[in-house]
PDB file of N, CA, C and O in Angstrom:
ATOM      1  N   MET A   1      -5.767  -5.148   5.647  1.00  0.00           N
ATOM      2  CA  MET A   1      -5.537  -3.335   5.792  1.00  0.00           C
ATOM      3  C   MET A   1      -4.162  -3.099   5.310  1.00  0.00           C
ATOM      4  O   MET A   1      -3.354  -2.322   5.820  1.00  0.00           O
ATOM      5  N   ALA A   2      -3.986  -3.815   4.320  1.00  0.00           N
ATOM      6  CA  ALA A   2      -2.596  -3.798   3.165  1.00  0.00           C
ATOM      7  C   ALA A   2      -3.357  -3.122   2.143  1.00  0.00           C
ATOM      8  O   ALA A   2      -3.530  -3.890   1.197  1.00  0.00           O
ATOM      9  N   LYS A   3      -3.780  -2.208   1.993  1.00  0.00           N
ATOM     10  CA  LYS A   3      -4.687  -1.461   0.875  1.00  0.00           C
ATOM     11  C   LYS A   3      -4.605  -0.126   0.821  1.00  0.00           C
ATOM     12  O   LYS A   3      -4.844   0.538   1.830  1.00  0.00           O
ATOM     13  N   CYS A   4      -4.266   0.436  -0.322  1.00  0.00           N
ATOM     14  CA  CYS A   4      -3.980   1.526  -0.736  1.00  0.00           C
ATOM     15  C   CYS A   4      -5.316   2.272  -0.400  1.00  0.00           C
ATOM     16  O   CYS A   4      -6.157   1.494  -0.851  1.00  0.00           O
ATOM     17  N   ASP A   5      -5.944   3.263   0.098  1.00  0.00           N
ATOM     18  CA  ASP A   5      -7.297   4.544  -0.231  1.00  0.00           C
ATOM     19  C   ASP A   5      -7.016   5.044  -1.322  1.00  0.00           C
ATOM     20  O   ASP A   5      -7.992   5.451  -1.952  1.00  0.00           O
ATOM     21  N   ILE A   6      -5.900   5.186  -1.855  1.00  0.00           N
ATOM     22  CA  ILE A   6      -5.449   6.111  -2.720  1.00  0.00           C
ATOM     23  C   ILE A   6      -5.760   5.324  -4.778  1.00  0.00           C
ATOM     24  O   ILE A   6      -6.319   5.329  -5.875  1.00  0.00           O
ATOM     25  N   CYS A   7      -5.187   5.019  -4.204  1.00  0.00           N
ATOM     26  CA  CYS A   7      -5.274   3.928  -6.018  1.00  0.00           C
ATOM     27  C   CYS A   7      -5.279   2.570  -5.563  1.00  0.00           C
ATOM     28  O   CYS A   7      -4.756   1.846  -6.410  1.00  0.00           O
ATOM     29  N   GLY A   8      -5.638   1.996  -4.629  1.00  0.00           N
ATOM     30  CA  GLY A   8      -6.191   0.429  -4.616  1.00  0.00           C
ATOM     31  C   GLY A   8      -5.766  -0.617  -4.769  1.00  0.00           C
ATOM     32  O   GLY A   8      -6.356  -1.669  -5.014  1.00  0.00           O
ATOM     33  N   LYS A   9      -4.231  -0.312  -4.576  1.00  0.00           N
ATOM     34  CA  LYS A   9      -3.077  -1.598  -4.012  1.00  0.00           C
ATOM     35  C   LYS A   9      -3.411  -2.058  -3.538  1.00  0.00           C
ATOM     36  O   LYS A   9      -3.889  -1.497  -2.552  1.00  0.00           O
ATOM     37  N   GLY A  10      -3.571  -3.509  -3.620  1.00  0.00           N
ATOM     38  CA  GLY A  10      -3.570  -4.281  -2.761  1.00  0.00           C
ATOM     39  C   GLY A  10      -2.099  -5.275  -2.510  1.00  0.00           C
ATOM     40  O   GLY A  10      -1.002  -4.972  -2.979  1.00  0.00           O
ATOM     41  N   VAL A  11      -2.376  -6.518  -1.656  1.00  0.00           N
ATOM     42  CA  VAL A  11      -1.693  -7.201  -1.740  1.00  0.00           C
ATOM     43  C   VAL A  11      -1.657  -8.292  -2.732  1.00  0.00           C
ATOM     44  O   VAL A  11      -2.816  -8.707  -2.713  1.00  0.00           O
ATOM     45  N   THR A  12      -0.945  -9.055  -3.657  1.00  0.00           N
ATOM     46  CA  THR A  12      -0.529  -9.974  -4.621  1.00  0.00           C
ATOM     47  C   THR A  12       0.087 -11.142  -4.448  1.00  0.00           C
ATOM     48  O   THR A  12       1.087 -11.212  -3.733  1.00  0.00           O
ATOM     49  N   PHE A  13      -0.395 -12.149  -5.039  1.00  0.00           N
ATOM     50  CA  PHE A  13      -0.033 -13.513  -4.630  1.00  0.00           C
ATOM     51  C   PHE A  13       0.664 -14.477  -5.987  1.00  0.00           C
ATOM     52  O   PHE A  13       0.397 -14.618  -7.180  1.00  0.00           O
ATOM     53  N   GLY A  14       1.888 -15.120  -4.847  1.00  0.00           N
ATOM     54  CA  GLY A  14       2.800 -15.800  -6.022  1.00  0.00           C
ATOM     55  C   GLY A  14       3.442 -17.094  -5.588  1.00  0.00           C
ATOM     56  O   GLY A  14       2.951 -17.614  -4.586  1.00  0.00           O
ATOM     57  N   ILE A  15       4.410 -17.674  -6.144  1.00  0.00           N
ATOM     58  CA  ILE A  15       4.847 -19.252  -5.934  1.00  0.00           C
ATOM     59  C   ILE A  15       6.263 -18.917  -5.348  1.00  0.00           C
ATOM     60  O   ILE A  15       6.860 -18.130  -6.081  1.00  0.00           O
ATOM     61  N   LYS A  16       6.999 -19.308  -4.187  1.00  0.00           N
ATOM     62  CA  LYS A  16       8.019 -18.804  -3.602  1.00  0.00           C
ATOM     63  C   LYS A  16       8.742 -20.280  -4.169  1.00  0.00           C
ATOM     64  O   LYS A  16       8.238 -21.386  -4.366  1.00  0.00           O
ATOM     65  N   VAL A  17       9.954 -19.848  -4.313  1.00  0.00           N
ATOM     66  CA  VAL A  17      10.942 -21.533  -5.431  1.00  0.00           C
ATOM     67  C   VAL A  17      11.993 -20.990  -4.627  1.00  0.00           C
ATOM     68  O   VAL A  17      12.501 -19.871  -4.547  1.00  0.00           O
ATOM     69  N   SER A  18      12.276 -22.623  -3.769  1.00  0.00           N
ATOM     70  CA  SER A  18      13.375 -22.618  -3.203  1.00  0.00           C
ATOM     71  C   SER A  18      14.499 -22.660  -3.796  1.00  0.00           C
ATOM     72  O   SER A  18      14.580 -21.777  -4.650  1.00  0.00           O
ATOM     73  N   HIS A  19      15.494 -23.371  -3.705  1.00  0.00           N
ATOM     74  CA  HIS A  19      16.684 -23.841  -4.735  1.00  0.00           C
ATOM     75  C   HIS A  19      16.994 -25.254  -5.156  1.00  0.00           C
ATOM     76  O   HIS A  19      17.721 -25.705  -6.041  1.00  0.00           O
ATOM     77  N   SER A  20      16.136 -25.874  -4.151  1.00  0.00           N
ATOM     78  CA  SER A  20      15.912 -27.076  -4.635  1.00  0.00           C
ATOM     79  C   SER A  20      14.192 -27.385  -5.844  1.00  0.00           C
ATOM     80  O   SER A  20      13.719 -28.408  -6.340  1.00  0.00           O
ATOM     81  N   HIS A  21      13.817 -26.097  -5.872  1.00  0.00           N
ATOM     82  CA  HIS A  21      13.026 -26.013  -6.759  1.00  0.00           C
ATOM     83  C   HIS A  21      11.301 -26.337  -6.252  1.00  0.00           C
ATOM     84  O   HIS A  21      10.318 -26.372  -6.991  1.00  0.00           O
ATOM     85  N   ARG A  22      11.351 -26.532  -4.851  1.00  0.00           N
ATOM     86  CA  ARG A  22       9.937 -26.529  -4.402  1.00  0.00           C
ATOM     87  C   ARG A  22       8.982 -25.710  -4.061  1.00  0.00           C
ATOM     88  O   ARG A  22       9.296 -24.720  -3.401  1.00  0.00           O
ATOM     89  N   ARG A  23       8.160 -25.839  -4.278  1.00  0.00           N
ATOM     90  CA  ARG A  23       6.991 -24.288  -4.439  1.00  0.00           C
ATOM     91  C   ARG A  23       6.085 -24.423  -3.341  1.00  0.00           C
ATOM     92  O   ARG A  23       5.211 -25.210  -2.979  1.00  0.00           O
ATOM     93  N   SER A  24       6.646 -23.305  -2.924  1.00  0.00           N
ATOM     94  CA  SER A  24       5.375 -22.883  -1.904  1.00  0.00           C
ATOM     95  C   SER A  24       4.633 -21.481  -2.043  1.00  0.00           C
ATOM     96  O   SER A  24       5.342 -20.654  -2.616  1.00  0.00           O
ATOM     97  N   ASN A  25       3.360 -21.001  -1.653  1.00  0.00           N
ATOM     98  CA  ASN A  25       2.431 -20.458  -1.933  1.00  0.00           C
ATOM     99  C   ASN A  25       3.498 -19.010  -0.894  1.00  0.00           C
ATOM    100  O   ASN A  25       4.353 -19.167  -0.022  1.00  0.00           O
ATOM    101  N   ARG A  26       2.910 -17.675  -1.531  1.00  0.00           N
ATOM    102  CA  ARG A  26       3.231 -16.550  -0.874  1.00  0.00           C
ATOM    103  C   ARG A  26       2.911 -14.832  -1.144  1.00  0.00           C
ATOM    104  O   ARG A  26       2.363 -14.634  -2.228  1.00  0.00           O
ATOM    105  N   MET A  27       3.139 -13.759  -0.432  1.00  0.00           N
ATOM    106  CA  MET A  27       2.526 -12.937  -0.844  1.00  0.00           C
ATOM    107  C   MET A  27       3.259 -11.887  -0.806  1.00  0.00           C
ATOM    108  O   MET A  27       4.125 -12.057   0.052  1.00  0.00           O
ATOM    109  N   TRP A  28       3.383 -10.520  -1.486  1.00  0.00           N
ATOM    110  CA  TRP A  28       3.733  -9.721  -1.730  1.00  0.00           C
ATOM    111  C   TRP A  28       2.717  -8.590  -0.934  1.00  0.00           C
ATOM    112  O   TRP A  28       1.493  -8.614  -1.061  1.00  0.00           O
ATOM    113  N   LYS A  29       3.237  -7.888  -0.339  1.00  0.00           N
ATOM    114  CA  LYS A  29       2.565  -6.360   0.187  1.00  0.00           C
ATOM    115  C   LYS A  29       2.803  -5.250   0.299  1.00  0.00           C
ATOM    116  O   LYS A  29       3.877  -4.794   0.691  1.00  0.00           O
ATOM    117  N   PRO A  30       1.823  -4.624  -0.034  1.00  0.00           N
ATOM    118  CA  PRO A  30       2.350  -2.868  -0.882  1.00  0.00           C
ATOM    119  C   PRO A  30       2.711  -2.469   0.386  1.00  0.00           C
ATOM    120  O   PRO A  30       2.254  -3.192   1.271  1.00  0.00           O
ATOM    121  N   ASN A  31       3.774  -1.018   0.951  1.00  0.00           N
ATOM    122  CA  ASN A  31       4.419  -0.404   1.521  1.00  0.00           C
ATOM    123  C   ASN A  31       3.540   0.749   1.954  1.00  0.00           C
ATOM    124  O   ASN A  31       3.855   1.924   1.767  1.00  0.00           O
ATOM    125  N   VAL A  32       2.231   0.289   2.641  1.00  0.00           N
ATOM    126  CA  VAL A  32       1.303   1.141   3.333  1.00  0.00           C
ATOM    127  C   VAL A  32       1.417   2.045   4.555  1.00  0.00           C
ATOM    128  O   VAL A  32       1.854   1.515   5.576  1.00  0.00           O
ATOM    129  N   LYS A  33       1.170   3.005   4.585  1.00  0.00           N
ATOM    130  CA  LYS A  33       1.681   4.130   5.754  1.00  0.00           C
ATOM    131  C   LYS A  33       0.214   4.786   5.821  1.00  0.00           C
ATOM    132  O   LYS A  33      -0.349   5.173   4.796  1.00  0.00           O
ATOM    133  N   ARG A  34      -0.426   4.894   7.227  1.00  0.00           N
ATOM    134  CA  ARG A  34      -1.469   5.803   8.193  1.00  0.00           C
ATOM    135  C   ARG A  34      -0.844   6.709   8.360  1.00  0.00           C
ATOM    136  O   ARG A  34       0.083   6.857   9.156  1.00  0.00           O
ATOM    137  N   VAL A  35      -1.334   7.519   7.532  1.00  0.00           N
ATOM    138  CA  VAL A  35      -1.255   9.187   7.365  1.00  0.00           C
ATOM    139  C   VAL A  35      -2.468  10.149   7.277  1.00  0.00           C
ATOM    140  O   VAL A  35      -3.397   9.887   6.513  1.00  0.00           O
ATOM    141  N   LYS A  36      -2.467  10.923   7.816  1.00  0.00           N
ATOM    142  CA  LYS A  36      -3.244  12.779   8.089  1.00  0.00           C
ATOM    143  C   LYS A  36      -2.895  13.259   6.563  1.00  0.00           C
ATOM    144  O   LYS A  36      -1.874  13.703   6.037  1.00  0.00           O
ATOM    145  N   ALA A  37      -4.299  12.947   6.068  1.00  0.00           N
ATOM    146  CA  ALA A  37      -4.115  13.580   4.613  1.00  0.00           C
ATOM    147  C   ALA A  37      -5.868  14.314   4.404  1.00  0.00           C
ATOM    148  O   ALA A  37      -6.872  13.953   5.017  1.00  0.00           O
ATOM    149  N   ILE A  38      -5.772  15.393   3.368  1.00  0.00           N
ATOM    150  CA  ILE A  38      -6.956  15.972   3.125  1.00  0.00           C
ATOM    151  C   ILE A  38      -7.778  15.521   2.300  1.00  0.00           C
ATOM    152  O   ILE A  38      -7.618  15.333   1.094  1.00  0.00           O
ATOM    153  N   VAL A  39      -9.486  15.176   3.515  1.00  0.00           N
ATOM    154  CA  VAL A  39     -10.363  14.336   2.006  1.00  0.00           C
ATOM    155  C   VAL A  39     -11.015  15.049   2.070  1.00  0.00           C
ATOM    156  O   VAL A  39     -10.892  15.785   3.049  1.00  0.00           O
ATOM    157  N   ASN A  40     -11.967  15.289   1.253  1.00  0.00           N
ATOM    158  CA  ASN A  40     -13.040  16.373   0.944  1.00  0.00           C
ATOM    159  C   ASN A  40     -12.935  17.348   1.756  1.00  0.00           C
ATOM    160  O   ASN A  40     -13.840  17.618   2.546  1.00  0.00           O
ATOM    161  N   GLY A  41     -11.824  18.019   1.686  1.00  0.00           N
ATOM    162  CA  GLY A  41     -12.132  19.383   2.386  1.00  0.00           C
ATOM    163  C   GLY A  41     -10.933  19.306   3.746  1.00  0.00           C
ATOM    164  O   GLY A  41      -9.915  19.981   3.896  1.00  0.00           O
ATOM    165  N   SER A  42     -11.494  18.239   4.604  1.00  0.00           N
ATOM    166  CA  SER A  42     -11.396  18.442   6.131  1.00  0.00           C
ATOM    167  C   SER A  42     -10.035  17.077   6.221  1.00  0.00           C
ATOM    168  O   SER A  42      -9.972  16.341   5.237  1.00  0.00           O
ATOM    169  N   PRO A  43      -9.157  16.854   7.242  1.00  0.00           N
ATOM    170  CA  PRO A  43      -8.623  16.191   7.935  1.00  0.00           C
ATOM    171  C   PRO A  43      -8.645  14.657   7.967  1.00  0.00           C
ATOM    172  O   PRO A  43      -9.469  14.392   8.843  1.00  0.00           O
ATOM    173  N   LYS A  44      -8.230  13.667   7.531  1.00  0.00           N
ATOM    174  CA  LYS A  44      -8.845  12.578   7.994  1.00  0.00           C
ATOM    175  C   LYS A  44      -7.813  11.253   7.804  1.00  0.00           C
ATOM    176  O   LYS A  44      -7.223  11.326   6.726  1.00  0.00           O
ATOM    177  N   ARG A  45      -7.415   9.923   8.689  1.00  0.00           N
ATOM    178  CA  ARG A  45      -6.573   9.500   8.710  1.00  0.00           C
ATOM    179  C   ARG A  45      -6.738   8.729   7.297  1.00  0.00           C
ATOM    180  O   ARG A  45      -7.721   9.068   6.638  1.00  0.00           O
ATOM    181  N   ILE A  46      -6.215   8.112   6.959  1.00  0.00           N
ATOM    182  CA  ILE A  46      -6.245   6.683   5.586  1.00  0.00           C
ATOM    183  C   ILE A  46      -4.912   6.625   5.408  1.00  0.00           C
ATOM    184  O   ILE A  46      -3.965   7.412   5.376  1.00  0.00           O
ATOM    185  N   TYR A  47      -5.190   4.967   5.254  1.00  0.00           N
ATOM    186  CA  TYR A  47      -3.965   4.191   4.452  1.00  0.00           C
ATOM    187  C   TYR A  47      -3.837   4.678   3.197  1.00  0.00           C
ATOM    188  O   TYR A  47      -4.792   4.721   2.421  1.00  0.00           O
ATOM    189  N   ALA A  48      -2.252   5.218   2.798  1.00  0.00           N
ATOM    190  CA  ALA A  48      -1.360   5.691   1.739  1.00  0.00           C
ATOM    191  C   ALA A  48      -0.375   4.633   1.280  1.00  0.00           C
ATOM    192  O   ALA A  48       0.236   4.019   2.155  1.00  0.00           O
ATOM    193  N   CYS A  49      -0.151   4.347  -0.020  1.00  0.00           N
ATOM    194  CA  CYS A  49       0.856   3.417  -0.115  1.00  0.00           C
ATOM    195  C   CYS A  49       2.268   4.729  -0.542  1.00  0.00           C
ATOM    196  O   CYS A  49       2.079   5.800  -1.120  1.00  0.00           O
ATOM    197  N   THR A  50       3.541   4.213  -0.060  1.00  0.00           N
ATOM    198  CA  THR A  50       4.923   5.214  -0.528  1.00  0.00           C
ATOM    199  C   THR A  50       4.721   5.625  -2.005  1.00  0.00           C
ATOM    200  O   THR A  50       5.333   6.681  -2.169  1.00  0.00           O
ATOM    201  N   ARG A  51       4.050   5.185  -3.276  1.00  0.00           N
ATOM    202  CA  ARG A  51       4.123   5.178  -4.329  1.00  0.00           C
ATOM    203  C   ARG A  51       3.196   6.971  -4.460  1.00  0.00           C
ATOM    204  O   ARG A  51       3.536   8.025  -4.998  1.00  0.00           O
ATOM    205  N   CYS A  52       2.060   6.592  -3.739  1.00  0.00           N
ATOM    206  CA  CYS A  52       1.096   7.712  -3.956  1.00  0.00           C
ATOM    207  C   CYS A  52       1.201   9.006  -3.203  1.00  0.00           C
ATOM    208  O   CYS A  52       0.788  10.121  -3.520  1.00  0.00           O
ATOM    209  N   LEU A  53       2.025   8.495  -1.838  1.00  0.00           N
ATOM    210  CA  LEU A  53       2.620   9.928  -0.862  1.00  0.00           C
ATOM    211  C   LEU A  53       3.724  10.747  -1.896  1.00  0.00           C
ATOM    212  O   LEU A  53       3.743  11.971  -2.031  1.00  0.00           O
ATOM    213  N   ARG A  54       4.535   9.890  -2.514  1.00  0.00           N
ATOM    214  CA  ARG A  54       6.281  10.552  -3.199  1.00  0.00           C
ATOM    215  C   ARG A  54       5.754  10.905  -4.481  1.00  0.00           C
ATOM    216  O   ARG A  54       6.376  11.869  -4.927  1.00  0.00           O
ATOM    217  N   SER A  55       4.699  10.436  -5.382  1.00  0.00           N
ATOM    218  CA  SER A  55       4.250  11.149  -6.604  1.00  0.00           C
ATOM    219  C   SER A  55       3.067  12.668  -6.136  1.00  0.00           C
ATOM    220  O   SER A  55       2.534  13.228  -7.094  1.00  0.00           O
ATOM    221  N   GLY A  56       2.788  13.151  -4.863  1.00  0.00           N
ATOM    222  CA  GLY A  56       1.910  13.940  -4.527  1.00  0.00           C
ATOM    223  C   GLY A  56       0.676  13.577  -4.871  1.00  0.00           C
ATOM    224  O   GLY A  56       0.224  14.491  -5.561  1.00  0.00           O
ATOM    225  N   LYS A  57      -0.085  12.746  -4.757  1.00  0.00           N
ATOM    226  CA  LYS A  57      -1.505  12.026  -4.793  1.00  0.00           C
ATOM    227  C   LYS A  57      -2.018  12.432  -3.798  1.00  0.00           C
ATOM    228  O   LYS A  57      -3.088  13.037  -3.729  1.00  0.00           O
ATOM    229  N   VAL A  58      -1.348  12.159  -2.980  1.00  0.00           N
ATOM    230  CA  VAL A  58      -1.936  12.820  -1.310  1.00  0.00           C
ATOM    231  C   VAL A  58      -1.540  14.022  -1.041  1.00  0.00           C
ATOM    232  O   VAL A  58      -0.364  14.359  -1.172  1.00  0.00           O
ATOM    233  N   THR A  59      -2.648  14.958  -0.560  1.00  0.00           N
ATOM    234  CA  THR A  59      -2.260  16.193   0.350  1.00  0.00           C
ATOM    235  C   THR A  59      -2.287  16.178   1.751  1.00  0.00           C
ATOM    236  O   THR A  59      -3.309  16.472   2.372  1.00  0.00           O
ATOM    237  N   ARG A  60      -0.872  15.742   2.482  1.00  0.00           N
ATOM    238  CA  ARG A  60      -0.510  15.712   3.773  1.00  0.00           C
ATOM    239  C   ARG A  60      -1.527  17.363   4.581  1.00  0.00           C
ATOM    240  O   ARG A  60      -1.619  18.524   4.184  1.00  0.00           O
ATOM    241  N   ALA A  61      -2.002  16.761   5.600  1.00  0.00           N
ATOM    242  CA  ALA A  61      -2.047  17.401   6.510  1.00  0.00           C
ATOM    243  C   ALA A  61      -1.868  17.746   8.094  1.00  0.00           C
ATOM    244  O   ALA A  61      -2.019  16.909   8.984  1.00  0.00           O
ATOM    245  N   VAL A  62      -1.618  18.734   8.245  1.00  0.00           N
ATOM    246  CA  VAL A  62      -0.453  19.356   9.106  1.00  0.00           C
ATOM    247  C   VAL A  62      -1.154  19.206  10.646  1.00  0.00           C
ATOM    248  O   VAL A  62      -0.544  19.592  11.643  1.00  0.00           O
TER     249      VAL A  62
END
């Protein structure tokens, strides 16, 4: 679910390193909001990341 419908941004994986340098897997999730937007001329609920909302790639429906 943590995937932007506009730009396709999803989770990324990496390694968490503790103070004693023990390594374990972790993931970063994008800041995705469920918004009502205009898609192909009709309002629809989509998942959009806050970067797309802020940059104006999403036209919000009222």
